[in-house]
C-alpha positions as CSV (number, residue, x, y, z in Angstrom):
1,M,-3.2,-20.3,19.8
2,S,-0.2,-21.1,17.6
3,K,2.8,-18.8,17.3
4,I,3.2,-19.8,13.6
5,P,1.8,-16.9,11.6
6,K,0.4,-19.1,8.7
7,E,-1.6,-21.1,11.2
8,N,-3.2,-17.9,12.6
9,G,-4.3,-16.7,9.1
10,W,-1.6,-14.1,8.7
11,K,-0.3,-13.3,5.2
12,Y,2.9,-11.4,4.5
13,F,3.6,-9.0,1.7
14,A,7.2,-7.9,0.8
15,I,9.0,-6.0,-1.9
16,N,12.7,-5.9,-2.6
17,L,14.4,-2.5,-2.6
18,N,17.9,-1.3,-2.9
19,D,19.3,0.5,0.2
20,K,18.6,4.0,-1.0
21,D,15.0,3.2,-2.1
22,H,14.4,1.5,1.2
23,A,15.7,4.4,3.2
24,D,13.6,6.9,1.1
25,L,10.4,4.8,1.4
26,T,10.9,4.2,5.1
27,E,11.4,7.9,5.8
28,Q,8.4,8.9,3.7
29,L,6.2,6.2,5.3
30,E,7.2,7.2,8.8
31,N,6.5,10.9,8.1
32,I,3.0,10.0,6.8
33,C,2.4,7.9,9.9
34,L,3.6,10.7,12.2
35,A,1.5,13.3,10.4
36,T,-1.7,11.2,10.3
37,G,-1.5,9.0,13.4
38,L,-2.1,5.9,11.1
39,T,-0.1,2.7,11.2
40,K,2.2,1.8,8.3
41,R,-0.1,-1.0,7.4
42,R,-3.2,1.3,7.2
43,V,-1.3,3.9,5.2
44,I,-0.3,1.3,2.6
45,Q,-3.8,-0.1,2.5
46,I,-5.2,3.4,1.9
47,L,-2.7,4.4,-0.7
48,I,-3.2,1.2,-2.7
49,K,-7.0,1.4,-2.5
50,D,-6.9,5.1,-3.6
51,K,-4.6,4.3,-6.5
52,Y,-6.7,1.3,-7.6
53,E,-9.9,3.4,-7.6
54,H,-8.2,6.2,-9.5
55,I,-7.1,3.7,-12.2
56,K,-10.6,2.2,-12.4
57,R,-12.0,5.7,-13.0
58,L,-9.4,6.4,-15.6
59,K,-10.1,3.2,-17.4
60,A,-13.8,3.8,-17.3
61,G,-13.3,7.3,-18.8
62,V,-11.1,5.8,-21.6
63,Q,-13.7,3.2,-22.4
64,K,-16.4,5.8,-22.6
65,D,-14.3,7.9,-25.0
66,I,-13.8,4.8,-27.2
67,L,-17.5,4.1,-27.4
């Protein structure tokens, strides 16, 4: 097995933050992980999925109001 991430199918996701935002986000994420026992990766996946579903429901509600 190769040690090169791309060859193993890994993809990376990154965002640029200033020092304060990075510190705040890191602390919040670590607190969520400690409280739930979830990994950082899993917390981020859940948060994004939940927000995505929420927005889909809002959009569906708006479209019903328009019709």
